C-alpha positions as CSV (number, residue, x, y, z in Angstrom):
1,M,-5.3,8.7,16.6
2,S,-5.7,5.3,16.7
3,G,-3.0,2.7,16.2
4,V,0.1,1.6,17.9
5,D,1.9,4.0,20.4
6,P,5.5,4.4,19.1
7,A,6.8,4.2,22.4
8,S,5.5,0.6,23.3
9,V,7.4,-0.6,19.9
10,Q,10.7,-2.5,20.2
11,V,12.5,-5.4,18.6
12,G,10.3,-8.4,19.5
13,T,7.1,-6.7,19.4
14,E,4.1,-9.2,18.2
15,L,1.5,-7.9,16.0
16,P,-1.9,-9.0,16.8
17,R,-2.5,-12.4,15.1
18,R,-5.6,-12.7,12.8
19,E,-7.3,-15.9,11.8
20,H,-8.5,-16.3,8.3
21,N,-10.7,-18.9,6.8
22,C,-11.3,-18.8,3.1
23,G,-14.4,-19.8,1.7
24,N,-15.5,-20.6,-2.0
25,V,-16.9,-17.3,-3.0
26,Q,-14.3,-15.4,-1.5
27,L,-11.6,-17.4,-3.5
28,M,-13.7,-17.1,-6.8
29,L,-14.1,-13.5,-6.3
30,Y,-10.4,-12.7,-5.5
31,N,-9.2,-14.6,-8.4
32,A,-11.8,-13.1,-10.8
33,A,-10.6,-9.5,-9.4
34,L,-7.2,-10.7,-10.5
35,W,-8.3,-12.1,-13.7
36,N,-6.6,-15.6,-12.4
37,G,-8.5,-18.1,-14.3
38,H,-6.3,-21.2,-13.1
39,R,-8.9,-23.8,-12.1
40,I,-7.3,-24.9,-9.0
41,H,-8.7,-22.3,-7.6
42,F,-12.4,-22.6,-8.5
43,D,-12.9,-26.1,-10.2
44,E,-12.4,-28.9,-7.2
45,P,-12.8,-32.0,-9.5
46,Y,-10.0,-30.3,-11.7
47,A,-7.8,-29.4,-8.9
48,K,-8.2,-33.1,-7.0
49,E,-8.5,-35.0,-10.1
50,V,-6.1,-33.4,-12.5
51,E,-3.5,-31.5,-10.5
52,G,-3.7,-33.8,-7.3
53,Y,-4.5,-31.4,-4.7
54,P,-6.5,-32.1,-1.7
55,G,-8.9,-29.3,-2.3
56,L,-9.2,-25.8,-3.7
57,V,-5.9,-23.9,-3.6
58,I,-5.9,-20.3,-1.9
59,A,-4.3,-18.1,-4.0
60,G,-0.8,-17.0,-3.1
61,P,-1.5,-13.2,-3.6
62,L,-4.2,-13.5,-1.1
63,L,-1.8,-14.7,1.5
64,G,0.2,-11.7,0.8
65,D,-2.8,-9.3,1.3
66,W,-3.3,-10.7,4.7
67,M,0.1,-10.0,5.5
68,N,-0.4,-6.5,4.2
69,Q,-3.8,-6.4,6.0
70,C,-2.1,-7.8,9.5
71,V,0.8,-4.9,9.3
72,E,-1.6,-2.2,8.3
73,E,-4.2,-2.9,11.2
74,W,-1.8,-2.9,13.8
75,L,0.0,0.5,12.3
76,G,-3.6,2.2,12.2
77,D,-3.3,6.2,11.9
78,S,0.2,5.9,13.6
79,G,2.5,4.9,10.5
80,V,2.4,3.8,6.8
81,L,3.2,0.5,5.5
82,T,6.3,1.4,2.8
83,G,7.1,-2.3,1.2
84,I,6.5,-5.7,1.6
85,E,8.0,-9.0,0.0
86,Y,6.9,-12.6,0.7
87,S,7.0,-16.2,-0.8
88,N,4.6,-18.8,-0.8
89,R,6.3,-21.8,0.2
90,A,3.2,-24.4,0.5
91,A,0.0,-24.5,-0.7
92,S,-3.1,-23.8,1.7
93,Y,-6.8,-24.8,0.9
94,I,-10.3,-24.0,1.3
95,G,-11.5,-25.4,4.8
96,E,-8.2,-24.6,6.6
97,T,-7.9,-21.5,9.4
98,L,-4.6,-19.4,8.5
99,V,-2.9,-17.1,10.7
100,A,-1.4,-14.0,9.9
101,G,1.1,-12.5,12.2
102,G,4.7,-10.8,12.5
103,T,7.3,-9.6,15.0
104,V,9.4,-6.5,14.8
105,S,12.9,-7.3,13.9
106,G,14.5,-4.0,13.2
107,Y,13.3,-0.4,14.6
108,Q,15.1,3.0,14.4
109,P,13.0,5.0,16.8
110,D,14.7,8.2,15.2
111,S,13.3,7.8,12.1
112,G,10.7,5.9,12.9
113,E,11.7,3.1,10.3
114,L,10.5,-0.4,10.9
115,V,11.4,-3.9,9.7
116,I,8.6,-6.6,10.4
117,D,8.9,-10.4,9.8
118,V,5.6,-11.3,8.6
119,F,4.1,-14.8,8.1
120,I,1.2,-17.0,7.3
121,R,1.1,-20.1,9.5
122,N,-1.2,-22.9,8.9
123,E,-3.1,-25.2,11.7
124,A,0.0,-27.3,12.0
125,G,1.9,-24.1,12.8
126,D,3.8,-24.3,9.7
127,V,4.5,-21.1,7.6
128,V,3.4,-21.5,4.5
129,A,4.2,-17.7,3.5
130,P,7.0,-16.0,5.2
131,G,7.6,-12.3,4.4
132,V,9.4,-9.1,5.3
133,A,7.5,-5.6,5.8
134,T,8.9,-2.1,5.9
135,A,7.1,0.4,7.6
136,R,7.8,4.0,9.0
137,L,5.7,5.2,12.2
138,E,4.9,8.8,12.2
139,A,6.1,11.1,14.9
140,R,3.1,11.7,17.5
């Protein structure tokens, strides 16, 4: 069985961080799958000249998916993600390196219930999307 060892988990445990570099094709395909036709995600002249952004805007739900992936990869077969809430606080753009991560902020060893503060940070270290995930570790 792969995944985090429940015996090693405590409040303050940091999840492995993962870098993400969204390209034009990934952004276009992601938004197409969501049926999100907002031009700021695929039409660079529109995003810059009409909306005033410095480039194509990465879709907020993609940031949420990266936080979800961060938790699920850490849990592996040792647990299950039971919920996630997040808020997009600042725009992110094609060409930026974004980092997903998290820290355990609550843990009940008897039930295996976890609370994890998750985030997406930009290259400046600013949190552009904070969130809270809940999970449950399975008994081994």
